[in-house]
C-alpha positions in Angstrom: -5.9 -15.5 -9.8 -8.1 -16.4 -6.9 -11.6 -15.7 -5.5 -9.7 -15.0 -2.0 -8.7 -11.6 -3.3 -11.4 -8.9 -3.2 -9.4 -7.0 -6.0 -6.4 -7.9 -8.1 -4.8 -5.3 -10.3 -2.4 -7.2 -12.6 0.5 -5.8 -14.6 -0.9 -2.2 -14.6 0.9 0.3 -16.8 -0.5 4.0 -17.0 1.7 6.6 -19.0 1.3 10.4 -19.0 3.6 12.9 -21.2 7.0 12.5 -20.1 6.5 9.9 -17.5 5.4 6.4 -16.7 3.3 6.8 -13.6 2.6 3.0 -13.1 5.2 0.6 -14.7 3.9 -3.0 -14.8 2.4 -3.0 -11.2 0.5 -6.0 -9.7 -1.5 -5.3 -6.4 -3.7 -7.8 -4.6 -6.2 -7.0 -1.9 -7.6 -9.7 0.4 -11.3 -9.6 1.8 -11.5 -7.7 5.0 -8.0 -6.3 5.1 -6.4 -3.0 5.3 -3.8 -2.8 2.7 -1.6 0.2 2.9 0.1 1.7 -0.3 3.3 3.3 0.6 5.4 5.5 -1.6 7.3 8.7 -2.1 5.5 11.9 -3.6 5.0 11.2 -7.1 5.8 7.3 -6.9 2.3 6.6 -8.7 0.1 5.6 -5.7 -2.9 8.0 -6.4 -2.6 7.2 -10.2 -2.9 3.4 -9.4 -6.0 4.1 -7.3 -7.3 6.3 -9.8 -7.2 3.4 -12.4 -9.1 1.1 -9.9 -11.9 3.9 -9.6 -12.0 4.5 -13.2 -10.7 8.0 -13.3 -7.9 6.8 -15.6 -7.7 3.9 -18.2 -4.4 2.0 -18.1 -2.6 1.4 -21.4 -1.9 -2.2 -20.2 -3.0 -4.7 -17.5 -6.3 -5.9 -16.2 -8.6 -5.8 -13.0 -10.2 -8.8 -11.3 -12.8 -8.8 -8.7 -13.3 -12.2 -6.8 -11.3 -13.7 -9.4 -13.3 -12.5 -12.5 -12.1 -9.7 -14.6 -14.1 -6.5 -14.8 -14.1 -3.5 -16.8 -14.1 -0.1 -15.2 -14.3 2.8 -17.7 -15.5 5.6 -15.2 -16.4 6.0 -11.6 -20.1 5.0 -11.9 -18.6 1.6 -13.2 -16.6 1.6 -10.2 -19.5 2.4 -7.8 -21.7 -0.4 -9.4 -19.0 -2.8 -8.4 -19.0 -1.5 -4.9 -15.8 0.4 -5.2 -15.6 3.9 -3.5 -12.9 6.4 -3.1 -12.2 9.3 -0.6 -9.8 11.6 -2.5 -6.9 13.5 -1.2 -8.6 16.6 -2.3 -12.3 16.1 -1.5 -14.8 16.0 -4.5 -17.6 18.0 -2.7 -19.9 20.8 -3.8 -19.0 23.5 -1.2 -22.5 25.5 -1.5 -24.3 22.2 -1.1 -25.4 20.7 2.2 -23.7 17.4 3.7 -26.9 15.6 2.9 -27.0 16.8 -0.7 -23.3 15.9 -1.3 -23.9 12.3 0.1 -26.9 11.6 -2.3 -25.5 13.5 -5.3 -25.8 11.0 -8.2 -27.8 8.4 -6.5 -30.8 10.4 -5.4 -33.7 8.4 -4.2 -36.9 9.2 -6.0 -40.4 8.1 -6.3 -42.2 8.7 -9.7 -39.5 11.5 -10.4 -40.0 13.1 -6.8 -36.9 13.5 -4.6 -37.4 11.4 -1.5 -35.0 13.4 1.0 -36.4 12.3 4.1 -35.6 8.7 3.5 -32.1 9.5 2.5 -31.7 11.6 5.7 -32.7 8.8 7.9 -30.4 6.4 6.1 -27.4 9.0 6.5 -28.3 9.8 10.2 -28.4 5.9 10.9 -24.9 5.3 9.2 -23.5 8.5 10.8 -24.4 7.1 14.3 -23.6 3.5 13.4 -19.9 4.5 12.6 -19.7 7.2 15.1 -19.2 9.9 12.4 -21.4 12.5 14.0 -22.1 14.6 11.0 -25.0 17.2 10.8 -26.7 16.4 7.6 -28.1 19.9 7.2 -24.5 21.8 7.5 -23.3 23.4 4.5 -19.9 22.1 3.3 -18.3 25.4 3.4 -19.0 26.0 6.9 -17.7 22.7 8.3 -14.1 21.8 9.3 -11.8 19.6 6.8 -12.2 16.9 9.2 -16.1 16.9 9.1 -15.7 17.3 5.1 -13.7 13.9 5.1 -16.4 12.1 7.3 -18.9 13.4 4.6 -16.8 11.7 2.0 -16.8 8.4 4.1 -20.5 8.7 4.5 -20.7 8.9 0.8 -19.0 5.6 0.3 -21.2 4.1 3.0 -24.3 5.3 1.7 -23.6 3.8 -1.8 -22.8 0.6 0.3 -19.5 0.2 -1.3 -17.3 -2.8 -0.1 -14.0 -1.8 -1.5 -12.9 1.6 0.2 -9.9 3.5 -1.2 -8.7 6.1 1.3 -6.2 8.5 -0.6 -4.0 10.4 2.0 -6.9 10.5 4.4 -5.0 11.9 7.5 -3.1 14.7 5.6 -5.4 17.4 6.9 -6.7 15.7 10.1 -5.9 16.6 13.7 -4.1 13.8 15.8 -7.6 13.3 17.6 -9.5 13.0 14.2 -6.6 10.6 13.0 -7.2 8.3 16.0 -11.1 8.5 15.3 -10.4 7.6 11.5 -8.3 4.7 12.5 -11.0 3.3 14.8 -13.6 3.7 12.0 -11.5 1.9 9.5 -11.1 -1.1 11.9 -15.0 -1.3 12.2 -15.4 -1.2 8.5 -13.1 -4.2 8.0 -14.7 -6.0 10.8 -17.8 -5.9 8.8 -16.0 -7.4 5.9 -15.1 -4.3 4.0 -11.7 -4.2 2.1 -9.6 -1.0 2.4 -7.0 0.3 0.4 -5.0 2.9 2.3 -2.6 5.4 0.6 -0.4 7.3 3.1 3.2 8.5 3.9 2.8 8.1 7.4 4.7 5.0 8.6 3.2 5.4 12.3 -0.2 5.0 10.8 0.7 1.9 8.8 2.3 0.4 11.8 -0.9 1.2 13.8 -3.7 0.1 11.5 -2.7 -1.7 8.4 -2.4 -5.6 7.9 -0.3 -5.5 4.8 1.7 -2.9 2.9 2.8 -2.7 -0.7 5.6 -0.2 -1.7 6.1 1.7 -5.0 9.0 3.5 -6.0 9.3 6.0 -8.9 6.4 4.1 -10.6 7.6 0.6 -9.9 6.4 -2.0 -7.7 9.1 -2.7 -4.9 7.3 -5.3 -2.8 4.5 -6.2 -0.4 5.3 -6.9 3.5 3.2 -8.2 6.4 3.1 -5.2 8.8 3.3 -7.3 12.0 6.7 -8.5 10.9 8.3 -5.3 9.7 9.7 -1.9 11.0 9.3 1.6 10.2 12.9 1.7 9.1 12.7 -1.2 6.9 9.4 0.5 5.3 11.3 3.9 4.8 14.2 2.0 3.2 11.9 0.4 0.8 10.3 3.6 0.0 13.1 5.8 -0.6 15.9 3.5 -1.4 18.1 4.8 1.4 18.1 5.0 5.4 16.1 8.0 6.4 16.9 10.0 9.5 13.8 10.2 11.8 15.6 12.8 14.2 15.7 16.5 13.5 19.4 17.5 14.2 19.7 21.1 15.4 21.9 23.3 17.6 20.8 25.4 20.3 18.9 28.3 19.2 20.8 31.7 19.3 17.8 34.3 18.9 18.8 37.9 18.2 16.6 40.9 17.3 12.9 40.8 17.3 11.6 40.3 13.7 7.9 39.9 14.5 5.9 41.5 17.0 2.3 40.8 17.3 0.4 43.1 19.8 -3.1 42.5 21.0 -4.2 41.2 17.8 -7.9 40.4 16.9 -9.1 38.8 13.7 -12.7 38.1 12.8 -13.5 34.7 11.6 -14.4 34.5 7.8 -17.9 35.5 7.0 -18.6 36.0 10.8 -18.3 38.9 13.1 -17.2 36.6 15.9 -13.4 37.0 16.8 -11.5 33.9 15.7 -8.3 35.4 17.3 -8.9 37.5 20.4 -6.3 39.8 21.8 -3.0 37.7 20.9 0.4 39.0 21.5 3.8 37.3 21.1 7.3 38.0 19.4 9.4 36.0 17.1 13.1 36.7 17.1 15.7 36.2 14.3 17.3 32.7 14.9 14.6 30.9 16.4 11.6 28.8 15.4 8.4 29.5 17.2 5.6 27.1 16.7 1.8 27.7 17.2 0.4 24.3 18.3 -3.3 23.6 18.7 -6.3 21.6 17.5 -7.5 22.6 14.2 -10.1 25.3 14.4 -8.7 27.2 17.3 -7.8 30.5 15.4 -4.4 29.5 14.0 -5.8 29.8 10.2 -7.1 33.2 11.0 -4.0 34.5 12.7 -1.8 33.4 9.8 -4.2 35.3 7.5 -4.3 38.4 9.6 -0.4 38.2 9.6 -0.1 37.7 5.9 -2.8 40.0 4.8 -5.3 37.6 3.7 -7.9 38.7 6.3 -8.3 42.1 7.5 -7.1 42.9 11.3 -10.1 44.0 13.6 -7.8 45.3 16.5 -4.0 45.3 17.4 -0.9 45.7 15.2 1.6 43.5 13.2 5.1 44.9 13.5 7.8 43.4 11.3 11.5 44.7 11.4 10.1 47.7 13.4 7.5 48.6 10.6 3.9 48.5 11.1 2.6 46.3 8.4 -1.0 45.9 9.7 -2.6 47.5 6.8 0.0 46.8 4.3 -1.0 45.2 0.9 0.1 41.5 0.5 2.6 42.3 -2.3 4.3 44.7 -0.1 4.5 42.2 2.7 6.2 39.7 0.2 8.7 42.1 -1.1 9.4 43.4 2.5 10.7 40.0 3.5 7.6 37.9 4.4 7.4 34.4 3.0 4.3 32.3 3.4 4.0 28.6 2.9 0.0 28.4 3.2 -2.2 25.9 4.6 -4.4 25.2 1.6 -2.1 24.8 -1.3 -4.7 24.8 -4.0 -6.5 27.9 -2.8 -3.5 30.2 -1.7 -0.3 28.4 -2.9 -0.6 27.7 -6.6 -2.3 29.0 -9.7 -3.5 25.3 -10.7 -3.8 25.9 -14.5 -0.3 27.9 -14.7 2.9 26.0 -15.4 5.3 25.0 -12.7 7.8 27.7 -13.9 5.2 30.4 -13.8 4.0 29.2 -10.3 7.7 29.6 -9.1 7.8 33.1 -10.1 4.4 34.1 -9.0 5.7 36.7 -6.4 8.8 37.9 -8.4 7.6 38.0 -12.0 8.1 41.9 -12.0 12.0 41.6 -11.2 14.4 42.7 -13.8 15.8 39.3 -14.3 12.3 37.8 -15.2 10.8 40.7 -17.1 12.5 43.3 -19.7 11.9 47.0 -20.0 9.0 46.5 -22.2 7.2 44.3 -20.1 7.9 40.9 -21.9 8.8 37.9 -19.8 12.5 36.8 -20.0 11.3 33.3 -20.7 14.9 31.8 -20.7 15.8 33.2 -17.4 12.5 32.0 -16.0 13.2 28.5 -17.3 16.7 28.4 -15.9 15.5 29.6 -12.5 12.8 26.9 -12.4 15.2 24.3 -13.4 17.5 25.2 -10.6 14.8 24.9 -7.9 13.1 21.9 -9.3 16.6 20.1 -9.1 17.4 21.6 -5.5 14.2 20.6 -4.0 13.6 17.3 -6.0 10.2 18.6 -7.4 9.1 15.6 -9.6 7.0 16.5 -12.7 6.3 14.6 -16.1 7.2 17.7 -18.3 9.7 19.6 -16.1 9.3 23.3 -15.8 6.4 23.4 -18.2 4.3 20.8 -16.4 0.8 22.3 -15.3 0.6 22.3 -11.4 -2.8 20.6 -11.6 -1.1 17.6 -13.0 1.6 17.1 -10.3 0.9 15.0 -7.2 0.0 16.7 -3.9 3.4 16.4 -2.5 5.4 17.8 -5.2 2.9 20.7 -5.3 3.9 21.4 -1.9 7.6 21.1 -2.5 7.3 23.6 -5.2 5.5 26.1 -2.9 8.3 25.6 -0.3 11.0 26.1 -2.8 9.6 29.3 -3.9 9.0 30.7 -0.4 12.4 29.8 1.0 14.3 30.9 -2.1 13.0 34.4 -1.6 15.5 34.6 1.3 12.7 36.1 3.6 13.3 37.8 7.0 10.3 36.0 8.3 9.1 32.5 7.1 5.6 31.6 8.0 5.2 28.1 7.4 1.8 26.3 7.8 1.7 22.5 7.9 4.8 22.6 5.7 5.2 18.9 5.6 1.5 18.0 5.1 1.3 15.1 2.4 5.1 14.8 2.1 6.8 11.4 2.3 9.6 10.7 5.0 12.5 11.6 2.7 10.9 15.1 1.8 10.0 15.6 5.4 13.7 15.1 6.3 14.7 17.4 3.7 12.2 20.2 4.4 12.9 20.0 8.2 16.6 20.6 7.5 15.7 23.6 5.3 13.6 25.2 8.0 16.4 24.6 10.5 18.8 26.1 8.1 16.7 29.4 7.7 16.8 29.7 11.5 20.6 29.1 11.4 21.0 32.1 8.8 19.4 34.2 11.5 15.9 34.3 10.0 12.8 34.3 12.0 10.5 31.2 11.4 6.9 31.0 12.7 5.7 27.4 12.3 1.9 26.4 12.5 1.6 22.6 12.7 -0.9 20.0 13.8 1.6 17.2 13.9 2.8 16.9 17.6 6.0 15.1 16.5 6.9 17.9 14.3 6.1 20.6 16.8 8.3 18.9 19.4 11.3 18.3 17.2 11.5 21.5 15.3 10.4 24.3 17.6 12.5 26.3 19.9 9.4 27.7 21.7 5.8 26.5 21.6 2.8 28.8 21.8 -0.4 27.0 22.4 -3.7 28.3 20.9 -7.1 27.5 22.3 -10.3 29.1 21.2 -8.7 32.2 19.7 -6.4 32.8 22.5 -2.8 31.9 23.4 -3.0 29.7 26.7 0.6 28.6 27.2 4.1 29.2 26.4 6.1 25.9 26.5 9.9 24.9 26.3 10.0 21.7 24.0 13.0 20.6 25.9 11.2 20.4 29.1 7.7 19.6 28.2 5.9 16.5 27.3 3.4 15.7 24.5 0.9 14.9 27.3 1.4 18.4 29.0 1.1 20.0 25.4 -2.1 17.9 24.7 -3.8 19.4 28.0 -3.1 22.9 27.0 -4.5 22.2 23.4 -7.6 20.8 24.9 -8.1 23.8 27.1 -7.7 21.8 30.3 -4.8 23.9 31.3 -3.6 27.6 30.8 -1.3 30.0 32.2 -1.0 33.8 32.6 1.5 35.0 30.0 3.9 38.0 30.0 5.0 39.2 26.7 
């Protein structure tokens, strides 16, 4: 126990039904350091930080600040003590402006009247000082995920928090935004702030963290000095075995065209402006075609158009020779299309359903899951769910009956991937499939995607992770401002060349 430490979490134990999320964990954060917290999906990282932020009360253990014991019963206590948190899934009010979200709960007032102009000046000054460049008047629902995250960071800075918790802050960011965030984090620690940084990404830990503590299945494994360790050593501590960072795959043997996109245009949500403009390409059975690009260049709307989540303005979507442009989503799913969505909460899961009900969402009407009288065959559903849970290592406190909401983000993602791949689709559209997953899970999911290709299925991958794009794809299509500006071969191109196309500095005329 020492005042040298900004925070000491001593012997913390937190239990949930059927699981010990944190089992006697001790974590110490020094003043002015970036301390990474590493672990597999469901290892207990977010739970431990939620204890520090007052969202959960531990059954055992205590928290010290500057050597003195403190009591944190709720987030208001945490804020009063100078502890702020950027959550993995942002806590923002979508129909409020950036400014309103930042001051929510700490509104400046004079004799009961809101002093918004004073708050705006402070927010603009903080935004400029840390290079966050956020428009205080923009509505949350209209800004990118990266901008939403900057709003969360400004919320902490506005409250003058000194202990900053970042929970998976880069899971939804582009490579450029990640670099900017790392720069911001370093600037914050130079001012004496202390950062706890939850991540799965070993490259980020090596780039920005001073020390790293590893959790595995709720237990503390150890703390290492980042400068004196390697990615391989960290991954071994995290998953308990050696992890292969290379995607092993044979040469692609593409056959028939499964998906043909012809002069497709899709309007952006809520606007008449075209987010996808006159896009044409083909995906064949037995190949992985990757759409690469900086976030916000039409990839999302393209996928929504292909899967039926947004109406198509012009052009056609042909699958297995059939025009599915106007087809209902269920008919596309039954017809052999699987979709791993970008937003797992909005389009991937019904959060208040159990895990088993989420796993049969698109198949509940099949005879094996429902009888002739319309009653669910619960035993069959449970057996089916248990098989997928085991096969895909989906970790949940109460097994098949666990509410999806209570699972870690990575395990929610694994459940969606299990459901979509198990449908044995002709076409798998995978958007950010490894977002929020640990290295062990990424290795497994990559092997599953390659296995789909090798079963002569067509795979359309959309990814912001350049390493993933280069390692998995057989062909790369680059999107910029709603158009496909280049088709690249991952065997002959470089990350630098790919970056030029993504930034719009280079484009080529394409024949489809």
